[in-house]
C-alpha positions, 0 to 999 in steps of 0.5 A: 507480507513482506512489510509485516515481516518487516514490523514483526523484526524485533532487535530484543529478539532476532538482532543478528540473526537471518531473519532479521536480515531477510526482513530488513527489506520488507519495506520494499513490499510498499514498492511492490504494491505501488507498482501493482495498483499502477497496473490494475487501477487503469486496468479497471478504469479501461474495463469499465469504459471510464470518462471524465463524465464518471470521476466522481462516481470513481472517487466515491468507490474508492473513497468507500474501498479505501477510507471505512475499514482505515477509520475502524483501524484508528479507532481500534488503534486508540482503544487498544493504546487505552487497554495496553496502558492498563497492562502492567510493565506498559512500555508505550507513551502514557497517552495517545495524542488526542489533540485537534490536531492530531485527530484531524490529521488523521481524519483527513489523512494529511498527517505528513502534510500536516507534521503529525503521527499516524494512529495507524504506522502503515496509513502513510502508504493509503495516503499516497494511494488516494492521491494516485486515485486522483491523478490516474483518473484526472490522467487516464483520458490522456494516457488513453487518447488517440492522438498518440503525442498526449500518451507520450506527454502524460508519460513523461508527466508521470516519469519526470515528476519525481525529478522535479518534486523530490522526497516529499509526501506527496504521490509524485515522489512515488510516481516513477513506481506507479509509471511502471504499472501504467506502462505494463496497462498501455503495452497490453491494451496496445497502447505502447510499442515494444520498443516505447515499453522498454525505452520508458521502462528503463527512464523509470527505473532510472528516475526511482534511482535517482529519487528513492534508492536502488532497492526500490527502483530493482524491486519496481523493475522485478514487479514490472518483469513479474506482471509481464511475463508469469503466467497467471496462477490459480490458487484459492488459498492464495486468491483467499489471502488476497481478499483480507489483504487490505484488512491484514496489512491495516491491522498486522502492527495492532494486533500481530505487533501486541503478539510479538511485544507479549513475546518480547516479554520472555527470555530470548530463547530459539523457542521463542524466536522459532513460535514468535512470528507464526504466532503474530501472523496466525492471530494477525490473519484471524483478525483479518478475516474477522475485520474484513466480514465486518467492515471491508465486506459491507464497504466492498458492495457499496463501492462495487455498486457506484464502480458499477455506475462509472 
């Protein structure tokens, strides 16, 4: 939702307003997500009794969870691009780039490596997440090894790689955030002592600050503390929103973004400012639910069937 509000911010509507001042920090929702992913993926691996023998089943299950919805969204993005070109007053580029290199880069989620633009603007985070799935599966046996020294060195690997690699298109740039989530998992499984948990968490925060920025480090720490100390919340509508959150994340720039573009066509007024974002949110949520039912749910079922074999 934070990322969504960030993308819905429009200078022509909200420049200098309170909304704009708040929404500009919405990009930090990505940092929150990486910490959460760092926690829940190893947790699911542990519950499934994961071993390296099941690594291909795990990777395929995650591929089915991630890729079909992404691929469908990329097709939708190109289709909407062509439709938008037919609308009078269209202000975008003349036509979508369908050259071989760009299509290949988007199909393989390698746009940032090949210096190509994404058809789906948020998809760079999916590429990082896909790399994380590879890395966490390979290192999971070491993180949960009975030999404590192996675990310590593996944690240091996760937290040290951002300093070694720096800012780039790989998961290593974000490894400290994923590492924060891993630390909570290890602590909850009694694989790290209280003292070790806090020491490594401090190291992770410092690394994130050094490699990225202060706000990312602060948000990462806040997410860890929330997971660690906030009691479980039972709320049906939050669970429902959570179930369609991936579809919502993928679609909000395409669907909600076009609603915001439409609102920009009207003379700026307090009425337009009040209506624009709620309308874009509502349309995005409806589209996400339909997309979830049509695309995500079938891929979930395939993913779950494979995951049970891990």
